[in-house]
Steps between C-alpha positions, in 0.01 A plus 500: 500500500297762687165633394394863459163631618335381177644149507765578241851372525746738665803359320753761403370678187708583199627850570385745237751751364458851646550803279548820698298793365676836526462836333856495366618421150243365258234416756192537275438132424547386861288787628222421250503133607486601869207735431313230306552247780387752759184576301433127468523471879224761538283312249556165672404648835184652356609849593430804281793585277645846534524687169812376314677838509446535876610141567814549289580831673451349849729205418760727339495731803541209743800360310641852475485527882716188524235231548595159367328282242580174327344304217493121529598320183630725224413846376363349179295236685435617856337249734424753774653778702569638845520859617621616841632800690777518760486729802658522842200301629563210262357393167155568356399241240243679286439243227589137436349318203572174323329372188213269600683189372782568749287551808496252788840366398712672763600804291356749750675329789824491299479872422422585861800296617720687252355841598553423866864413429553851356389659828555253785342591831287773343123501509323427170156653464281352228199680355223245432153570365229346711308429178771249395441188717780297338760769571362558847531128586854487358621805691333392825685166473827683433443738794447200731840368384696827506469722808641805318221489237213745561183508294327823401157390383343751263131531422511654156242563234656804340818537294815550705631851462 
């Protein structure tokens, strides 16, 4: 059994179901759950929340441009989310959040392994807020393990636009 940077077991975690969020069909419930999880991420990081209408419009516009998003768990009881964009340069992971009870159990590593499998050999850039030391430590450990992982460390104290 190997140990993670916090002394936690690195045994294979139970893989959470992933629900893809799209703007097709009846997407309202999944989109609302994604928006709520994204807003929770801002709160947990201590960052100012954008106004709800602007946050919703930004997320809607990103999904409309073809960016990808998944909810972990179910639409009715989401346990987190991920949001990323694909480009010719690779993948840009904008947000990754798990409910606090699921953190430090290998879920982030499991998601990253899955994401990497969808775009082998491509660079994955991760946006990390410098004000979030837990996320920064996690992503630095992942970057040391995966040469194609690049960190974009953001100093942010204003709502993302």
